[in-house]
N, C-alpha and C positions, 0 to 999 in steps of 0.2 A: 278435566284428566278423565282419565277411564274410572269405572269403579271396581272395588276389589273381584280379582279375578278368584273363581269357585277353584280350590284346588281340595280334590277328592282323595288321590290315592299318589304313591311315587310313579305309578305308570301312565296316569292321567295329568300329571302338572301341565301348564301350556306351554308351549316354547318361548323361552324366555325374550329371544332376541326378536322374536315379532311383537310381543307384547310389549319388548321397550320402546319400541319404533314408534308402536301404532298410539303408543302415550306420548313420545314426543311430538309428534304430527299434532296430536290435539293440543298440547302444551303450547305447541308454536304459535297455532291459531289463535286460542283464548290470550295469548302474553307475546304478544309483537317483540317488545321490549327484548324479550331473552332468546325469539328464534334465531339470532345469528348464533348464540352461546350451543343453542338445541343442535344446529345443524353443525356445526363445528365438530361435537364432542359425541354426538348419534348419528344424527340422520345423515352424513354425508361418508360414512362408512357400510361395507358389507358385510361386517360380523360383528357379534360383541368382542372379541379377541383385538380386533383392531379398535374398535370406540374405548374397550378399556388401557389399551398401552396409550393411547392419545390422553384420556381422563387424569392416568397416573401420570404422563409424562409433564401435563400443565400445573399440577399442583404440585409437583416434586421439583422440577428442574429450578437450579438460581446460576448467580454467576459462576460457580463452578463446576457446577455442571448440570449441561445446557440440555432443556426439555428434547431436544430430538436424541442425546443421547441417551438419556434415562429412555427413553421409549425405544430406541432399538436394543437396550439389552431385557427390558418386558418383553418384547417381542421374541426376544431368544428365547425367554424361556417358556414364554405360550405355547411357541412351535415345538420346543424340544420334549415338553411334558402337557398334552393336551388335558391331563387329569387338573390343571392347574385353572382351564376355563369352565370345567366342569364344577369344581370346586367354588367358584365364584358364581356361577349361576344358582348353585347351590343354596349361598349364601344371601343372595339377593331374594331368592323364596324365603330364606327364614327370616329376612326382614317383613315383608310384607306379610308373612301368614302371622308374625309374633308381636308385630308393632301395631294398633290399632290406631296410633296416630299416622299410617303411611299410607297414603294414597295410591299408590302404585308404584312399578319399578323405578323409575326416573328420579323420584325425589331422593331413595337413596343412592344410587348411581351418580348423581350430581352433587350431592349437598354432603349426605351422612358421614361425619369420620370415622366413626366405627367401621362402616363397609370400606371404605375406601384405605383405611390404615390396614385392613386383615388383609388385603389384597396386595398391599406393598408388603405385605409380610412375606406372603407368599412366595412374589418375586423375588426378595432378599434370602429367604431360605432356599429356593432353589439356587442362588448364589451361591451360598455360603455350602450346599451340597457340591457343586463344583469346583470348591476349592477357591473359590474367589472372596476369601474373607472380609478382605478390605471394601472393598465396593458391599458388600451385605452389611457390614456395620456404616457404611456410610449412608445406606437407606435408613437403617436403622435410626438412625439420628437425623433424618430429616422429617421421617416419619412422628418422631417426638416431637421436631419442632413446628411442625405443619398441623399435625392432629391432636395432640398431646397423649398418644399412646406411644407407650415404649417397651417393643417386643424383641427379645433377643433373636437373632436369624437362625439360631439352633433349636429353639421351641417347635415343638412340633405340634400341628394343630390340623383338626380333622375338617371334616366340610360341613355344609349346614351351618355354622355357627354364626352366631347372633351376637354383635358388639354394642351393645342399646345406649347412645348418646357418646360413650368413648372417653371421654377426657376425665385422665387420671388413670390410668389402667396400665399396669407394668407386670410382665410375664417375663420369667427369667428362663434362661440358658437351656436348663435341661427339663424344663417343664413339658408337658404332654396333654392336649385339651382332645377328648373325645370329638366324634360326630355330633350335633346336633344340640350343643353346648348354648347356652343364651347366658351372658354375663352384662351385668349393670356399670355404669361410670365408677371409678375410684377403688376397682378388683385390683389387688395384688395375689399374684403365685411368685413367691420369693421363697428365699431360703431363710436359715434362723441362726447363719454365724458365718465365718470367714473360710469355712472349708471349701476343696476343689472338688469335683466329682458330681453325680447324681445327687443333686441336693432340695430340688423343686416341685412342687407336687403333680399327681398324676390324677386328671380329671377324666373321670367315665363321660359315657356317652348319656346325654340327655339332662346332664345336671343345670343345674338352675343358683347362678351364683348372684345375690343380691348385692344391693348398690353398697359400697366402700367395705366389703368383706374381703379379709384376708386368709388365705392360706399357704401357710408358710412351713417348706422343710418338705422333706423327702417322704410323702404320705400317698394317701390315696383316698378318693372323694368317688365311693361307688357308682354304678351308674344309676341313673334317674334319681339320684340324691339331691338334696334342694339346703343352701348355706344361707341363711337369714342376712337382711343387711345388718350392715355395721359389725359381724362377728369376727371373731378371730380364732380360726382352727387351727388346732396344733396338733391332733391326733386324727387318725383313719376315720371316713365316715362310712359306714356300709353302707350298699346299695338301697336305692327306696326310702332311704332316713332323711330327716330334716337335722340339722344343728342350729345352733341358737346361742347368743350370747357372746362376753369375753371373760376367759376362755371360753368356746364353744361346748355345748353338750349336745346329747343328743336328745329331744324333744319329743319326737314321732316317730314310728315304724309301723306299718309303710307311709310315704309320705304320698301326695296324688300320682296318679298313674306317670304323667309324662310333663313334671314341671317347668321344663324348659321350652317346650309347645304353647302350655296354657300360659305361662308366665305369671302363678299362681305363688304369689309371697305371702299368703297367707299362713298362722302356724296353727296348730294343734289347739281346741280349745282349752286342755289343762294349762297351756301358757299364760291364757289370759285369767286365770282362775287366782283373781287377786283384786284385792280395793285399792284403790289411789286414796 
């Protein structure tokens, strides 16, 4: 498997499809038992859009909606909105850059629930925006069953988003997630009651949401803020600040410069100023 690719700036990022194919070729030679899978999912395709539609179809297809049907409307989405593929590439790079356990692009493309659930949501959101709400909700249900990630099709999610592990993530209907956000398993972006309308959180750019954190209500988490693992956030968080606790309170401002990229889950020293 190829070593980590050096990413210097947004303008000099490596061509994702070329790197993905190169890594898949090496993996197929190193592990012949998976050569057929790697060929079917990646190496037999001409571009990342075709490979991604095949991968999503094989994961989401079932007796009610056959894989080829799933592939057709995924292809419709990608052909109609090329920004979906640009977002998928940015998401793939985000996984590679922020997860030290990731050896290349092949690993998340084939196996990571967070990445695959996010791409499923991008297709379901496109369907929802086209007025095909029933099919969009069907995809939401399938993603919840297959990946344990439940994202309402109406939720708006930026690009370069990293969903680590994925299990137990819930994102509500009117939630908004900005570019370059990182979140771990068990995150909930939910409401606080049975009221309708705009009732879910707005997560700014570059925010880090720790494992098991809950952000509830129509509140804003400012750009480059950080929510500590296990916290319950009920009030807005200013940009560049860290919130921790139940209920969460601000524990330091500013936090680290880009918490979602560095994946820095530590808190200010003052938080640890106690004796067990």
